[in-house]
N, C-alpha and C positions, 0 to 999 in steps of 0.2 A: 662715616664719610663715603664708604663704598656703597651704602644703601642710597645716599643722596645722589651719587653719580649714576647709579642704575635708574633712579627715578627721572633724573634729568635726561638721560638717554631715551627713556620711554617717552618723555615729553617731546623731544626733538623728532622722534619717529612716529608720533601720534597722527593718525589720519585726520583728526579734527583740527589739529594745528595747521595742516596743509589746507583744509577747507576754509578756515578763518583767514589765513593769509591770502588765499585766492579771492575771498570776498573783498579784502582790502585792495587788492590789485584791480578788481573789477570796479571798485568805487571810483577809480580815477582813469578807467580804461575807455570810457565813452567820450573821447575827445570830439567826435563828430557831433554830439548833441549840443555842444557849446559853440559851434561854428556860427550860429545866428547871433551870438553876442560879440564875436570878434569881427564879423564881416563889416559892420558899419565903420570900424576903425580902419580896416584895410581900404574900404571905399573912399573915405574922406582923405586919408593920407596919400593915396596913390592916384586920386582923381579918377576913379573908375566910374563908369555908368552902370546902370542896372544890368544890362546885357553882359558886360564883362564880369560883374560880380556873380551872375548866374553861372557863368562858365567855371568859376572857382568852386561854386556849390556842386556842380557836376563832378569836378575833380575830387571834391571831398567824398561824395557818394561812391565814386569809383574806388578810391583808396580804402574806404571803409568796408567794401563788399568783396573785393578781389583778394582772397586769402590763399591762393594756390601755393605761393612761395612759403607762407607760414606753415601750411599743412605739410608741405614736402620737407621743410627743414626740421619740423618737429619729429619726423621719422628718422632723420639722420643725426641731428645734434641732440644732446641732452636738453631737457626742457629749460634749464637755466641758460643755455646757449641761445635758444630761441627767444627767451625773454630779453636777453641782452641785446640781440639784434633789433627787436622791437623798440626797446628803450632808446637805442642809438638813432633809429629812424625817426622816432618822435622828437628827439632832441635836435637833430640836424634839420628836419623839415620845418618845424614851427620855430626853431631858434633862428634860422635864416630869415624866415618871414618877419620875425620881430626885428632883426637887424635892419632889414629893408624899410619897414614901416617907421622905425625911429631915425632913419637917415644915417646909420652907421656904415652902411655899405651901399654901393650904387643900386639903383632900381633895375630890376630885370624885366624883360618882356613878359607879356601875359602868359605865353606858353610855358616859360620857365617857372613862373609863379604857380601855375597849375601842377607842374611836376613836383614842386616843393610841397604843395598841399597834399598831393597823392602820397608822397613819401612819408610825410608826418602822420597823416591819418591812418595809413596802412600799418603803422606800428601797433595800433590797437588790435589788429587781427592776430598778432603774435601773443598778446596778452590773453585774448579770448581763447585761443587754441590751447595754450599751455595750461590755463586754469581749468578748462573743461576736460582736457585729456587726463590730467592728473587726478582730478576729483571723481570723474566717472570710473576710472580704474580703481580708486580707493573705496568707492561706494557702489559696487556693481549691483546691489539689490535696492538701491535708493536713487536711481538715476534721475527720475522725474523731479523729486524735490531738490536734488543737488543742482541740476541744470537750471531749474526755475529760479532758485535763489541767486545763483551766480549771474544769470542774464538779467534778473531784476536789479541787482546792484549796478550792473553796467548801465541800465536805463536811468538810474538815479544819479549817475556820476556828474551829469551836467549841473543838476541842482546843488550837489555837494561842492563842486569846484566854484560855482558862482557864490555860494555862501562864504566860502573861505576867502575868495577875492574881495567880497564886501567887507569882511572883517579886517583884512590887511590894509585896506584903504590906500591903494597905490595912488600916486599923484596924477597919473595919466592913464587913459583907457588902454593904451598900447601895452601896459604892463600885464594885462590879462593874457595876451599872447605869450609873454615871457613865462607866466605861471603855467600855462598849458604846455609849454615846451619843457620846462625844468621839473615841475611837480610830479607828473606821472613817471618820468624817467628816474627820479630819486626814489620813489616808492618801490618801483619794480626792481631796481638794482639792490635795494636793501632786502627784499624778500625773495629774490630769484632762486636762492639755494634751498629754500623751504619747499618750493613748489616742485613736487616729484611724487611718483608712486611709492608708497611705503608698505605694500602688502596689506592694504586695508581689509581684504576679505578675511584675514586672520584676526582682525580686531573687532569683530562683531560682538556687541555687548547687549544685555537686556535693557540697558538704559538708553540705547540709541533713539528709541521712540520719544523719550522725554527730552533728549537733547535737540531733536528736530523741532519738537513743540516749542522749546525755548527760542530757537532761531526764528521760527515763524512769528512768535510774539514780538521779538525785536524788530523784525521786518515790518509788521503792521504798525508798531509804535513809531518806527522811523518814518514811514510813509505819512502817517497822520501828523507827525511833528513837522516834517518839511512842508506839508500842505499848509498848516497853520502859520508857520513862520513866513512863507512866501506871501500869503494873503495879508498878513499883518504888515510886513515891510512894504507891500505894494499900496495898501490903503492908508497907512498912517506913517508919518515921519518918525522914524526910530533913531534914537541917539546911538553913537558909535559904541558906547559902553554896553548898551542892551544888545546890539548886534554881536559884540564879542561874547556876551553871556550866552546868546543863542548858539553860537558856533562851538563853544565849549561843551554845551549839552549835546550837540550833534556829534562831536568827537567821542563823547562818553558812550552814546548809543552805538557808534561804529565799533568801538573797542570792547564793549561788554561781552560779545560772544567768546572772547578769549578765556572766560571763566570755565568753559567746557573742557578744553584740553588740559588746563591747569588742574581742574578737579579730578579728571580721569587719571592724570599722571601722578599727582602728589597726594591726593586725598583717598583714593581707592587703593586697595591692595592689588599688586600686580598679579595677573593670572599665571598660575604655575602650569608648565606643560603637562604635568601628570593629571591635571584637572580636565584635559581635553576630552577624556572619555565620559566626563560628567556633563558635557554640553548637551543641550537639547538636540534632537535629531536634525531639524533643519539647519541649525547652526553648525553641527558637525559636517553636514554635507557641504555647506558653503565654505568651511575652512579646509576640508580635506579632499574635496572632489577634484580629481585630476583631469587634465584636458583629454586624455585618452578615454576616460570613462564617459565624458560628455560626447565624444565622437562616436563611441560604440552605441550610446543611447540614441543618438540621432540616426544611426544606421538602422537600428531596430525599428525606429519610428517609421522609416520608409516601408519596411515590411509590414508593419501594422496597417498602414494605409492600403496595401495590396490585399492582405488577408482578412481585413475586417468585413463582416457581413453588412449588407446595406441596411438591414433593419436595426442595427445598433444605433444609427444616427437618430432614429425615431424614439428611442427610449428616454426616460427622464434622465436628468443630468447625473444624479448619484449612481443609478444603475449603469448608465453609459460609461462612466469613469471606471466602475468596477469591472465591466466586461473587457474594456480596453487594457486595464492593468493585468487581467488574467491572460489575455492574448500576448502581451509583452513578455510575461514570465515564461510562457511556453516557448516563445521564439528565442529567448535568451538561453533556455535549457537546450533547445534543439541546435542552436548555433554552437554552444559549448561542446556538444557531443558529436558535432560534425554531420548531423543529419540534415541540416539546412545550410546552404551557402548564402551568406548574406550579401545582397547586392549593394553596390555603392555607386552613386552617380559621380560623374566627373565634376570637379570643382566643389567649392564649399556649399553647404546648405544653410538655410535660415538659422541665424544665431551663431554661425561660425564666422571666422575672420575673413572678410572680403578685402581684396585690393580695390582701388577706385575703378580700374578697368573692368574687373569682374562685376562690380556693382552696376556699372553703366549699361550692362546688357540685361539687367533684371527689370521687369515691369514694375515691381514694387518700388524700386528706387525712383523711377521716373514718375510714378503716381504720387509719391511723397513730394518730389520736386515741384510738379505742376500744382499740387494742392497748396503748397507754400507760396508759389508764384501768384496764384489767384487770391489767396487770403491776405498775404502781405501787400500785394499790389493794390487791392481795394482799400486796405487800411491806410497805406501811405497816401493814397489819393485824398482821403479825408484829412490826414495829419498835415500834409503840405498845403492844403487850401483852407485850413480851419479858420485862419484870420479873416480871409475874404468872405467865407460863408457866414461867419458871425456878424460881420459888418453889413452884409446884404440883408440879414434878418433883423437889423436894427440895434445890435449890441455895440456899446462904445468900448468897453474894456475887453478887447479881444484877447489880450495876453493872458487873462484869467483862464480861458478855455485851453490855451496852449499849456499852461502850468497844470491844469486839471488832467489833461489827457496823458501827461507824462507820469503822473501819480497812478492813474488807472492802468497805464501800460505796465508799471512796476508791479501792481497788485495782480494784473493778469498773468504776468510771468511767474510770480510766486504761486498764485493759486492754480495756474495751469499745471505746474509740476506736481503740486500736492494732489489735486483731484485725479490727474491721469494715473498717478501711482496707486490710488485707491481702486480705480477701474481695473488696472492690471492685476494688482496683488489680491484684492478681495473678490473680484467678480470674474477674473480670468478673461476679460475682453481685451482685444488688442488696443494698444495705446492710441492708434489713429482714430478710435471711436471718440476720444476726447477732442481731437481736432475737428471732427464733424460737429460736435457741440459748440466749439468755439466759432466755427464758421456760421452756424445757425444764429448765434448771438450777434455776430457782425451783420448778418443779413437783416435782422430786426433793427439794428442801429442805422443801417443804410435807409430803411423804409422811413424811420423817423426823420432823418435828414431830408429825404426826398419830399415828404409831405409838408414839412415846415410847420408842424403843429406847435401850439404854445408849449414852451419848455423843451422843444425838440433838441435844442443845442445841448442842454444838460444831460438828457437821457441818451442821446446819440453819442455824445462824447464819452459817457460812461461805458456804453456797450461796445463801441469801436475800440476804445483803449483796452478793455479787458480781453476782447477777442483777439486783437492784434498781438498783445503781449503774450497770450497763452500759446500762440504758434511757436514762439521762440523758446518755450520751455518743453513743448511736446515733441517737436521735430528732431532735435538732437538726441533726445533720449530714445525715441523710436528707431532712429537710424542706428544707434549703437546696439540696440537689442536685435535688430534684424541682420546687421552687417558686421557686427563684432567691434572690438575695441582696438585691435592692432593697428589699423589704418584709419582710426576715427578722425584724426586731424585732417586728413585729405578729404574724407567723405563730408565732414561738417563744412569745410570751407567751400566745397563745390556746391552744397545745398544753399549756402548764403548767397550764391549768384542769383537765386530766385528773387531776392529783394530788389535789386536794381532792375531786373528784367520785368518784374511785376509793376514797378513804378513806371517804366517806359510804356508798357502796354496800356495800363489803366489811365495813368495821369497824362502821359505824353501823347497817346494816340486816341483812346476812347473818350476820356473826359474832356480833353481840349477840343476835339472836333465837335462833340455835342454842345459844348460851351459856346463855341463860335457860331454854330448853326442857330442855337436858341437866341443868342444875342442879336443875330441878323434878323431873325423872325420878329423879335420884339421891336426892333428899330423900324421895320416896315409896317407894323400894326399901328403905330402911333406917329404923330407928327415928329419929324426928326429934331426940330428945334426944341420942342417940349421935352422929348426924351433926354436930350443932352443936358438941359437945365436941371432935370430931376437927378440925373447921375451926378452932376457937379455939386448938387445941393446935399444929397444924402450919402455919397460915397467918397472915399479917399483914393488918391492915385499915387503911383510910384513914379516920381519925376515927371508927372503930367502926361505919361504915355501909356499907362496901364490902369484902367478904371474897373471898378467892381460893379457889374450890372445888377439887375433885379434878382431877387432870391430864386425865382423860377429858373433863371438862366444857370445858376450855380447848382441847383438841386436836381435838374434833369439828368446830369451825368451820374449822380448818386442813385437815381431811380433805375437807370440801366444797370448799374453795378448790383443793386439789390435783386435784380432778376437773374443775374449771372451766378450769384452766390449759391442759391439752392441747387443749381446743377452740379457744382463741385461737391456739395454735401451728399447728393445722391450717389455720385461716383465713389465718394469716400465710404458710404454705408455699404455698398456692394463689395468693396474691398475688405471691409471688416468681416463680413460673413464668409468671404472666401478664405480668410486667414484665421478664423476664430479657433478652429481645432489646433492648428500648428502653434498658435500663440499660447493656448492652454498648456500644450505639451512643453513648450520652452520654459514656461513659468512653473512647471512642476505641478499643475492642477489637473 
């Protein structure tokens, strides 16, 4: 009995249990992704026009991106408290919207509806913050894969919630709003006490690599399965029994990662403290390295930079690392004997814990912010206008591309975390090198859209989805490595402001102005009456006041975007070389 109790306690405190619970929370945390499905119900029930509905969409984006309060509360409250606040916001915001749409309470003015949407959508920032903070602290040496998987599940949440709604088969469409209000709140409240740091750095096991491989396999299978189910349900009329069967399989794929903490806790023998000395050397360092040791190591690093001969940088990598290690050893000995007084700069150094105000005066932080602004802004320009672009190129089933880019976005987040971890761990390059690759992939995708070649929609959707998703796996992990974990919630939520800012710059200013100019140019090149008839014949309109012009009109903004992207790649590459040696040092290479 005592042995079973001990194993159950190990299961409760297992870092993989926290990770799996965080995946489940993220699976219902992307409420903003499903707004496109509930907006027609709001529009028809409240008699809104397209302009009023667009204002609700802006409110949704604002609530989804502004996470200052979530980041601040995660530093004051326990993580379960932050999750509870987020669940209440989600329930109150969307619950009230459901009451208004169904006529149970009086209709509020538009500005009040915007506030409700902001409050409801802002709840997911608490879910994201709590899940990322707890798991990054529990997996300090696997930040890239952990962040990528969690952000990937957040991207899939819209498809998961839609499938569940299809299975339940509510009598009216307004019930989807009710499910969005109640479903995530129930899941979060049920799991909120599991999401917490559990000293994961002391739970490093040789089987961790196999466990991550299993999680990645489940992610790929889940993405392929959802893609197949969405296409099948869209192209063929499927019975309710078959939809229920599909949803049961979906739940099975979501729950199957639970076998990892169960196997580690109940099937493997618990590690005895006396076996700590038998751990491999890297694992010993990870489990027993104190903060003071890290700090002294960083101080000696500053002296190495001052004392290192210039010709050392010209040596081969193996010889360079050997010479630097010898110089570090000499400085440690000299400092211990008092022969050298080690200098220390004011404030934290790279890899130590920064506050938000300390990070805001660092060029590295702003370079990451503006790189994310450019990358996410150009990606959102495509995502937000994908339906109109596909229509202008002659495709009828525009929603297929919307579904496809959500899957590629998921795979980009998972793959971005995986490959960025390989770049850092195996090759000792800084993680932003992976961001440069992601932006190069996006630049190629923009060129395909701009040229309008045959099959460009399929290839462009693939490349933009992968590159855009990779940003959201790479940036949080890079920020935690450079600026520490203590204030990670505030740092992460500040960086997310780059998303709406990038959308405003690229979609609201650059793309829209080029769009209007090209549309006017086309109108003057042809007879106005002929042009109007072609537009009415080949394109669809929103409420007869917003039409989709020719493909050149839509592709010109993307051509400009494709020219801007290589510039941010070049700035990112210069940053990688300037931080290559410090990053090698922080990773212990």
